[in-house]
Every structure is written in structure tokens, then in C-alpha cells.
N, C-alpha and C positions, 0 to 999 in steps of 0.2 A: 504493500500500500504506500509506503514511504520510500523515497530515495535518500540515501544517507551519504554524507560527506564527512569523514572523520578527521579530527585534529588531535594530535597527541600533545600532552602538556609539555613534554620536553621540547617539541618544536615551537609551541607557542611562547615559551619562556625565553627564546633566543632573540626574537625580533618583534617589533610592533607590526600589527596588520591593520589594514583598512578593509572593512566589509561593505560592499555595495550590493544593493538588492538587484537581482535580475528579474524577480517576479514578486508581486505583492503577496503571494502565497508562501514565500520562503520565510523561515524563522530560524534564528539562532537559539539553540537549546543548550543550557548549561546544567549539567547533572552534578549535583552536590554530593559530597561524601556522606551526608546524613540521609540520602535517599530522595531528597526533594529535587524538583526540577524548576528551572526558570526559563520562560519562553519570551523571546524578544522578536517582534516582527522585523525582518531585515530591512523593510522599507523605512522603518523609523530610526535605524541606527546610522549615525553619521560616521563614526569611527570607533576603534577600540585601541586604547593605549594602556600603559602600565605605570604603576606608582610604587615608590618606596615607602609610602604611608599606608598602613593597614586601615581597616574599617573603624578602628578605635583612634585613628589619627596619630598613631605611634610611628616614628621614623625608624627605618631599618636600613642596613647597608645594601641590601639587595632588593630587587623588585618583589613585592609581596602581594600586590593587589592588581586586579583587572578593572579598568574603568570603561564602561560603555557610555559613549556620548550620543545622546539623542537631541532632538530639537529643543525639548523642554527640560531635560534633566541629565544628570550624570549618576550612574549607578556603580558603586564600588563593591567588588567581591574579592575576598581574600583567596589567593591562589591555593592555599592549603585546604580550603573548603571545597575546591572544585575537583571532581573526579574525572570528568571529560567534557568536551564540547562538540556539538554537531550542528551542521546546517541541514534542516529538514525541508524538503519540498512538500508542503502540505497539499492535500487534495483540493482541487479547485471546484467549488460548488457552482459558481456563477460565471456567466460569460463576460461580465464587466462589473464595475463598481456601482452601477445604478440599481440599487436594490429597491423593492423586492423582486425576485425572480420566481417563476413557477417551475419547480424541478420535477421532471418526469422520472420516477423511480422504477418504472416498469411494473407497477402494481396491477393486479387483475382488474380492478375497477377503472383503471386509467386515470385515477385521481392524481393530481399534481400537488406537491407540497411547497409551501413558501420556504425560501432560503433563510429567513430570519423571523423573529417574533414581532408582533405588533409593537411599535414604538422603538424598535432597534434599527440601526442603519448598517449593521454588519452581522454576519451569521452568528458570531460569538456573543453579540450583545444581548443583555437580559431583556431589554425592552420594558414595557409598562406592566404594571400589576393592576388587575381589575377584579372587582367582585362580579359574580356571575349575573349577567344581564345588564350590568352597568357599562358605560362607555367612557368614563372619566376616572383618572387616577385620584387617589386620596392619600392623605398623610398617615392615616391609620384605617384599619379594617375591623369593624365590630358589628354586632347585631344592631346596636343603637343607631349607627350611621348608614346602615344598608337601606337603599331606596325602596326596597320592596318587602319590608318586614314590619309587622305590627306586634307590639307586646300585649299579651292577654294577661291581665292582672290575676284573674281567677285561676288560670292554669299556671301562672308564673313561668310563662314560656312564650316563644315567638312563633308567629304564623306568617308564612310568606305568601305574597300574591302570586298566583299562577301566571306565568308568561307563556304557557304552552309546553307541550312535550319536547319541542325542539326549537331553539331560537335562531338557528342558522339562517342567515339571509334576511333577518328582520331588523327592526330598529333597535333591538336589544343585543344585536350581534356586533361586538366592537370591531371585529375584523372587517365586516361588511361596511360599517359606518365609517371607519377610518380610511379604508383602502378602496372602497367602492367596487364597481364592476361585478365580476362573479366571485370575488374573494369572499370567504365566509369562515366561520369557526368550524373545525372538524367535528364530526359527530362521534359518538361512542364507537360505532362500527368502523369509521375511518381509522381511528387509532388502533382498533383490534386488527384491522387489515395491515396497517403499518408494522406493528410489532410481530405479527405472524409471518410476514413475508420478507422482512429485512434482517440482515446480519447486523447485530448491535455490538458496538465496540466502545468500551469506556476509554476515553483519551483526553488530551488537552489540545485545544486549537487556539493558536495565538495567545497562549498562556492562560486560557480559560478552561476549567474542567467541564466535561460534559460527555455526551455520547454521540457517536457517529452511526447513522442509520444508512446502510447500503442496500439498495433495492436489487431485484433480480436482474436488472439491466446494467448494474455496476455503478449507477449514479448514486450520489450520497447527499444527505443533509446533516448538519450538525446542530444538536440541541444542547445549549449550555445548562449547567446545573444552577438554574436561576432561583430555585426554591419557591417559597410562597410567603405571604405576609399575613400576620394577625397582629393588630395594633401596628407596631413598627418593626416587628421581628421577621427576618426571613431565614429560611432553612435550605440547606443544600439538597440537591437532586432535581431532576426534571419534574415540575408540577405545572401542567398546562390544562386549562379548562377544555372540556368538550362543549358542544352546543346542546347536549342531551340532558333533560331533567331526569333525576332518579325517581323511580315509581313510588312516590309517597303521596297518596291521594288526599291526605288530610291536612298536612301542614306545608307541603311543597318546600321543605327546608333544604333539600339536598340536590346536587347535580353531580354528574360524572366528570372525573378528571383523569389525566394520564400521569402515572408516576412510576418510579422505580422503588423496589424494596430490597434492602440489603439482607442477604442470607448466605451464610457460609462463605464470607468474603467475596461474594459476587452479587450482582444486581439483577433482579427479575422485574420486567415491566408488565404493567397491567392497567386496566381501567377500573377505578374504584370510585366511591362517591364521598363527598365532603359537603360541609355546610356552605351555603351559597355566599355568605358575607365575606369569606376569606379572599385575599388578593392573590391571584395567580396570573401567570403569563398566558399568552394565546399565540399559537402557531397556526396561521391560516392555511386553508387548502383552496384549490382552484380546479374547476372541471377541465 
């Protein structure tokens, strides 16, 4: 899937190098001795130099730190903390930088998936967080500020207004409202088709953790671990709304969303349901 270009630390420590991007999909990856990885988009790196000052600003007789120069910042990394460095040519999901794109994954239905989330301008961007059926982001997500809930004092509970069994393509569909055309929120069945027909790989893309979904025809989309929000807290893993209401005919409190569950050091994806007031991302589909 990736093409690798290896650098040895012994080579890197002998002379300074300048890295220029040949493609916006190239990334310099620094593998640290503690097992962590740092990803830097090659297009954002101006140069790489070396320093006799370490990250604690202590002066040494020899070069002890790598400095990555970008337009906005300089990043210092101690050489002793680096295990290896590589330049990865990451998979290209889009024909150009004018997002969003409808990516054909070769799914049985012919459904095409967006390259990025609603509110994001790159595939790895988290985008916006929305309560189910709402089309505007909020600072926090609670039952009290959900537009379609009413508190019933006698029951000491909330009841939700029914927006229909499926809000795809309606005025409550944030993908359709924001992007127009034939873009819409994916249904529960859309996500089941995606997970059942794609190879799913946990990976990083431009330094963002997430999952790569590769369809039967070899095309891919990347979904970042954007998590979800209740009040102002977000949690890792993919959590994206579907357009499908969960079958609760009395209170209409729940809707289906797509998520991963960690089990035995691996992730398994499925469509489950959650309370509608929580803030989740949306990855649109197109016919």
C-alpha cells in the first residue's frame, strides 16, 4: 500500500538535508524509540537542519537534535529519541485539492462516499460535530440544548420529536443542507455495506489517527478518529451519524451511528445507536 524510502540515522547525522515535496500526499515519518510516530506533510516542510541544543535547551559539543522548519513553526526532536525516519507516499484519495470528492469504492450499490467529513477541507480533518437532525454546531451537546427534545417532569425524562424514520435528503440532513445536490447523510444500510465490503486498516494519515477503508475496486477513503462530543468532551475512534432513526416508537430518543469497538487489541466496526443530542461527525454519500 505504501512506498517506502528509508534513511539511516548514521547517514542523517553526517550532513544536513533539505526535503522538498514532490506530491502533497508525501509525508515524512519519524519513528521514536518509545514506539510513537510523528507525521509531517512534506509539502509543509521547508527544510531540516541540526542543532547542538537539545529539546531542554542544553548545549552539547555534538549535534543532538533535528529541527524541522515549516512555514509556521520549528519542531525540535532529540536524535537519541529517534529510531528511524521514512518518507511515505500516502495513498491519494482525491484527484485534486478541491474537496469534497465522491469516491467510487466499487460497492455493490454503486454508492459513492465523500472524501472528507462535513465541515472538513481535507480527508484527515475532523470537520463539524452535530446533534442528530441539527445542522449547526454548538459549544456543548446536552438534552437541554437539543432542538428536538422536551423534558417531561412527571417521567423525569426527555421525549424527542419524531423527524421521520430517515432524515436523509431532508432539511434535517446536515450533509444535504451544507453541500446540496445529491449529497446526503449515509443510512444505516450504507454503513453496513461499507464495513462488509471494505478492507479496514487502522493507520495514520498526515499525522492523524484513523482508519483506511479500501473498496473492492482498490479505491480508498480515510476516516479520522474524530470521536464525539457530550458537553465539550470528545473521545477517540470513528463516530459518525447515520440518517436512520433507531426503532423506539415512544420517545424517539435514539439514532444509529457508525463506530469502532476495541476488542483484543483490535477494532471491530458496526452500526449501533446512541442518544440523538450527542455531537458526532457526518461523512456524506452521493449516488
